[in-house]
DRENDO-134416 format. One record per residue (C-alpha): x, y, z. Coordinates in steps of 0.001 Angstrom, whole numbers, plus 500000, padded with zeros to 6 digits. Layout:
N
<<X,Y,Z>>;
...
This chain:
381
<<674191,693829,171399>>;
<<674233,694182,167748>>;
<<677527,696128,166057>>;
<<680293,695467,167861>>;
<<682326,698006,169920>>;
<<684589,695858,172149>>;
<<686489,692278,171999>>;
<<687996,690837,175178>>;
<<691070,688508,174836>>;
<<690720,686082,177995>>;
<<693914,683784,178541>>;
<<693419,679931,177748>>;
<<693302,677960,181105>>;
<<694465,674630,179368>>;
<<697255,672806,180408>>;
<<700675,674477,181009>>;
<<702245,673764,176886>>;
<<699435,675464,175576>>;
<<701709,678566,174633>>;
<<699323,680043,171537>>;
<<697272,683324,171751>>;
<<696828,686066,169302>>;
<<699588,687948,168362>>;
<<700124,691833,168913>>;
<<699762,692638,164708>>;
<<696210,690401,164599>>;
<<695104,692475,167854>>;
<<696468,695964,166424>>;
<<694456,695149,163027>>;
<<691398,694665,164758>>;
<<691652,698145,166250>>;
<<692010,699817,163162>>;
<<688620,698213,162627>>;
<<687602,700427,165101>>;
<<687597,697773,167835>>;
<<688344,698624,171580>>;
<<690117,696035,172650>>;
<<690494,693948,176627>>;
<<692999,691788,177350>>;
<<693556,689739,180185>>;
<<696951,690577,182133>>;
<<699670,687629,181323>>;
<<698358,687330,177732>>;
<<700665,686082,175973>>;
<<703557,685923,179021>>;
<<704241,682474,178124>>;
<<705406,683461,174513>>;
<<707454,686303,175460>>;
<<705037,688835,174862>>;
<<703843,691988,176812>>;
<<700857,694126,177340>>;
<<703580,696266,175305>>;
<<704190,694489,172954>>;
<<700042,694532,171975>>;
<<699713,697911,172790>>;
<<701957,699709,170883>>;
<<701436,702979,171842>>;
<<697068,702564,171230>>;
<<694917,703408,173814>>;
<<691831,701375,172150>>;
<<694211,698522,173971>>;
<<693368,698074,177492>>;
<<694955,695391,180250>>;
<<692147,694065,181967>>;
<<691101,690750,184694>>;
<<689959,688105,183062>>;
<<686282,688667,183970>>;
<<686197,692398,182151>>;
<<687635,690550,179225>>;
<<684832,688313,179186>>;
<<682272,690518,179434>>;
<<682895,692314,175975>>;
<<680630,692504,172929>>;
<<682574,689789,171194>>;
<<685214,687199,173600>>;
<<687922,685561,170551>>;
<<689546,682452,172426>>;
<<690834,679474,170436>>;
<<689976,677086,172165>>;
<<686650,676875,174412>>;
<<686952,678384,177352>>;
<<685724,676242,180832>>;
<<682314,675539,181988>>;
<<683019,678178,184860>>;
<<683875,681092,181932>>;
<<680820,680513,180142>>;
<<678552,681760,183224>>;
<<681144,685266,182846>>;
<<679365,685503,179217>>;
<<677010,688085,179313>>;
<<673869,687562,177823>>;
<<673489,688588,174105>>;
<<677185,688634,173414>>;
<<679074,686665,170831>>;
<<681437,684075,171914>>;
<<684349,682964,169033>>;
<<685941,679502,169347>>;
<<686664,676346,167979>>;
<<683209,675284,169718>>;
<<682814,671657,167322>>;
<<678991,671807,167141>>;
<<678836,668494,165965>>;
<<680546,666545,168011>>;
<<679799,669088,171554>>;
<<676255,667881,172177>>;
<<676285,669338,175427>>;
<<677985,672814,174585>>;
<<675393,673251,172462>>;
<<672745,672947,174835>>;
<<674908,675249,177230>>;
<<675331,677707,175078>>;
<<671420,678285,173430>>;
<<670739,677892,177536>>;
<<672830,680503,178438>>;
<<671284,683045,175807>>;
<<674706,683253,174239>>;
<<675779,684433,170297>>;
<<678696,682075,169206>>;
<<679981,681545,166123>>;
<<682787,678364,165345>>;
<<686303,679237,164112>>;
<<685484,675432,163087>>;
<<682196,675678,161667>>;
<<683135,678592,159314>>;
<<683195,677424,155429>>;
<<682347,678743,152277>>;
<<679108,676543,150162>>;
<<681722,673628,149148>>;
<<681901,672887,152925>>;
<<685905,673767,152892>>;
<<686475,675537,156025>>;
<<687890,679172,155896>>;
<<690210,678934,159628>>;
<<691631,676380,159516>>;
<<694962,675058,160121>>;
<<694831,671381,158752>>;
<<698820,671618,157483>>;
<<699797,671386,160855>>;
<<697673,668538,162018>>;
<<698599,666081,159490>>;
<<702930,667211,159488>>;
<<703049,667911,163669>>;
<<701135,664900,164126>>;
<<703723,662484,161919>>;
<<706705,664298,162799>>;
<<705297,663268,166662>>;
<<705114,659477,165491>>;
<<708585,659580,163473>>;
<<710138,660896,165966>>;
<<708884,658003,168393>>;
<<709557,655169,165445>>;
<<712756,656631,164836>>;
<<713701,656204,168815>>;
<<712595,652202,168801>>;
<<714288,652025,165620>>;
<<717531,653416,165126>>;
<<717578,655346,161424>>;
<<713810,653047,160471>>;
<<715500,649888,160313>>;
<<712659,648269,161207>>;
<<712065,644240,161411>>;
<<710949,644085,157911>>;
<<713836,645366,156246>>;
<<712169,647524,153655>>;
<<710172,651293,153976>>;
<<708671,652588,156656>>;
<<704787,651589,155919>>;
<<702296,654289,156939>>;
<<698785,653459,156214>>;
<<695934,656883,156245>>;
<<692621,656498,156779>>;
<<690398,659640,155532>>;
<<691681,661084,152395>>;
<<690080,664232,153043>>;
<<691861,667784,153945>>;
<<693680,666411,156601>>;
<<694029,663411,155095>>;
<<696232,664921,151954>>;
<<698116,666683,154318>>;
<<699080,663586,156137>>;
<<700324,661662,152851>>;
<<702862,664682,152241>>;
<<703384,664228,155679>>;
<<704450,660451,155532>>;
<<706510,660208,152473>>;
<<708752,662532,154408>>;
<<709033,661155,157659>>;
<<707194,664442,159193>>;
<<710027,666860,158913>>;
<<711264,667758,155546>>;
<<715639,667965,157264>>;
<<714637,664513,158520>>;
<<713304,663449,155348>>;
<<716697,665077,153177>>;
<<718959,663596,155952>>;
<<717952,659918,155307>>;
<<717872,660250,151401>>;
<<721655,661130,151562>>;
<<722382,658862,153731>>;
<<720796,656348,152250>>;
<<718146,655540,154256>>;
<<715274,653200,154093>>;
<<712019,655560,152579>>;
<<708427,655479,153129>>;
<<705347,655053,151919>>;
<<701558,655997,151749>>;
<<698354,653784,151398>>;
<<695665,656012,151690>>;
<<691663,654011,151844>>;
<<688436,655755,152738>>;
<<684971,654792,153573>>;
<<684652,651959,150986>>;
<<687512,649690,152259>>;
<<687378,650896,156256>>;
<<684251,649281,156592>>;
<<685950,645328,155246>>;
<<687386,644288,157975>>;
<<689044,641477,155846>>;
<<690318,643980,153349>>;
<<691246,646045,156553>>;
<<693287,643480,158377>>;
<<695222,642669,155093>>;
<<696308,646298,155434>>;
<<696868,646308,158872>>;
<<699735,643216,159022>>;
<<701593,645412,156680>>;
<<701203,648991,158869>>;
<<704333,650571,160933>>;
<<702377,653694,161328>>;
<<698235,653989,161206>>;
<<696677,657463,160655>>;
<<693158,658022,161745>>;
<<692304,660868,159712>>;
<<688564,660430,158477>>;
<<685678,662826,158965>>;
<<682839,660417,160298>>;
<<679386,660629,159259>>;
<<678533,659021,162461>>;
<<680536,660193,165237>>;
<<678830,656949,167713>>;
<<680507,654514,166068>>;
<<684500,654162,165555>>;
<<686638,653645,162310>>;
<<688748,651109,163818>>;
<<687660,648694,166766>>;
<<689380,648002,169019>>;
<<689918,644673,168196>>;
<<691108,645591,164654>>;
<<694634,647455,166859>>;
<<695982,643620,167372>>;
<<696407,643229,163251>>;
<<699024,645502,163857>>;
<<702756,644793,164606>>;
<<703748,644923,168112>>;
<<705836,647835,167275>>;
<<703408,649733,165341>>;
<<702538,653471,166232>>;
<<698849,654563,166450>>;
<<698316,658780,164866>>;
<<695255,660211,166427>>;
<<694467,663851,163848>>;
<<690448,662852,164178>>;
<<690770,663635,168554>>;
<<687035,663440,168749>>;
<<685807,662714,172660>>;
<<684664,660445,174792>>;
<<681438,662187,174805>>;
<<679144,658813,176406>>;
<<676463,660474,178602>>;
<<674226,661732,175089>>;
<<672408,660250,172893>>;
<<673853,658871,170936>>;
<<677679,658916,172267>>;
<<680701,660179,171117>>;
<<683308,657749,170594>>;
<<686692,657670,168825>>;
<<687638,657038,166159>>;
<<690097,654424,166869>>;
<<687673,652772,169140>>;
<<690161,652337,172984>>;
<<692786,654716,172556>>;
<<694174,657876,174849>>;
<<692766,661001,174528>>;
<<696137,663768,175090>>;
<<696538,667118,175198>>;
<<699767,669352,174941>>;
<<701254,668525,177793>>;
<<700933,664711,176895>>;
<<701153,663293,173531>>;
<<703099,659824,173284>>;
<<701129,656630,175111>>;
<<702800,653683,175068>>;
<<700766,650706,175025>>;
<<702279,649821,178985>>;
<<701031,653414,179768>>;
<<699370,653631,183208>>;
<<697228,656550,181408>>;
<<695392,654616,179202>>;
<<693383,653734,181732>>;
<<692956,657659,183389>>;
<<692061,658684,179574>>;
<<689906,655559,178750>>;
<<686562,654820,179748>>;
<<685986,651701,181394>>;
<<682963,651042,179187>>;
<<684694,651888,176461>>;
<<687185,648447,174935>>;
<<690490,649175,175214>>;
<<692731,645430,175684>>;
<<694458,645634,172653>>;
<<697127,648284,172592>>;
<<699856,649686,170375>>;
<<701681,652919,171057>>;
<<699384,656190,170271>>;
<<699622,660069,169541>>;
<<697408,661697,169974>>;
<<696864,666155,170673>>;
<<693392,667476,171141>>;
<<695816,670688,169701>>;
<<698405,669771,167244>>;
<<699119,672851,165569>>;
<<699535,673872,169078>>;
<<703086,672698,168755>>;
<<704483,674899,166799>>;
<<702481,678027,168378>>;
<<703695,680815,167246>>;
<<703233,680053,163310>>;
<<700134,678650,164383>>;
<<698584,682141,165451>>;
<<700324,684299,162679>>;
<<698024,681755,159659>>;
<<695053,681526,162283>>;
<<695373,685658,162326>>;
<<695814,686208,158152>>;
<<693050,683778,157839>>;
<<690582,686065,160507>>;
<<691075,689282,159204>>;
<<688801,689624,155769>>;
<<685839,687432,158797>>;
<<686476,690546,161027>>;
<<685346,692904,158938>>;
<<682832,691390,158321>>;
<<681887,690874,161457>>;
<<683008,694093,162413>>;
<<680732,696392,160145>>;
<<677477,694037,160764>>;
<<677594,692390,163917>>;
<<676088,688568,164758>>;
<<672630,689672,164231>>;
<<673308,691588,161080>>;
<<675269,688174,158942>>;
<<673372,686707,156330>>;
<<673433,683406,154122>>;
<<672606,686132,151351>>;
<<675736,688247,152343>>;
<<679080,688086,150660>>;
<<681405,685228,150095>>;
<<682884,686112,153560>>;
<<679590,686837,155290>>;
<<677820,683682,154078>>;
<<681296,681908,155240>>;
<<680533,683442,158835>>;
<<677202,682898,158954>>;
<<677430,678845,158841>>;
<<679725,679219,161763>>;
<<676695,680812,163991>>;
<<675435,679067,166310>>;
<<671786,680379,165293>>;
<<672868,678090,162074>>;
<<674008,675544,163617>>;
<<670260,675573,165976>>;
<<668390,675907,162689>>;
<<670453,673351,160151>>;
<<672461,671421,162455>>;
<<671272,668124,164469>>;
<<670700,669728,167546>>;
<<667951,668563,169686>>;
<<666679,670779,172401>>;
<<667020,669062,176127>>;
<<670346,666661,174727>>;
<<671138,664636,172163>>;
């Protein structure tokens, strides 16, 4: 398969609260590029869309079974398919998804073994390593909104024991961290911030630290004892090492909330292993993203060999943008339009680092590029 003629949209078979689907307006855009679109039966129904909404009278849009949606030249699904779905994809065809090559070595191995072409949406980036398909603002704002929601339930009007503004400590000053700073100073929600300002609320402050401080236990202890909300917005160079060892959580006040915006997995069977940025906290999803310190799900979601004895309420969601699904997918659709134009014109094999702006960005997201320039080692890392 070189120049694609068809594209499939399988449903995401994830948790029930995962409602994100590409919108009808994006599907119609793809038909105007000349693609025949195959949509799995029931696609979008949890968001209130019917097949008629997607078809809009176009004979290029077809309803089909899941297996057929997965057999098309291109297969587009936001979150990576299940292991079983990988075997239904056609050799030589192209999967487009959030595949996270750097922290999913087993997934890379599977794609390579099955002779699949792949483009990782999170890997599409310009020459300055800035992602072109991202919703970092939603990650920062939605995660902080949940954290402030929880804190407000425990301490109405945010009247905390120390009597001052809510103190937020953010680890990482990248794209997610920058949005987290703004969200932190506005209580994760502009409407709530306005209400608190009008009512004479205590306000909130944000402190940001990078690698030159986060590795110093003495400095971190001084910061942690004065932190009400701890935010992990790091992008680690070495995902086998945590930024915050579990023992450090004991320095936080008992009521403190830990916010996981990085949401890396525990993949301990690889060499080297992949661990969470904040050691010993659970990894949530759209069905459950708040874990009080005494929640039994800590035992279910944290591997036994990972230290987790020091606990504070943690909020973690594999898909923070999915908290507000339609706004999220409209955002992604707009970002994808110029990239899909290039892919339909060039095909996967025709992409080159010597092409135009969007072509170069697409190429950087390909499995081919990762196998050549990443840290992949055949046979398992």
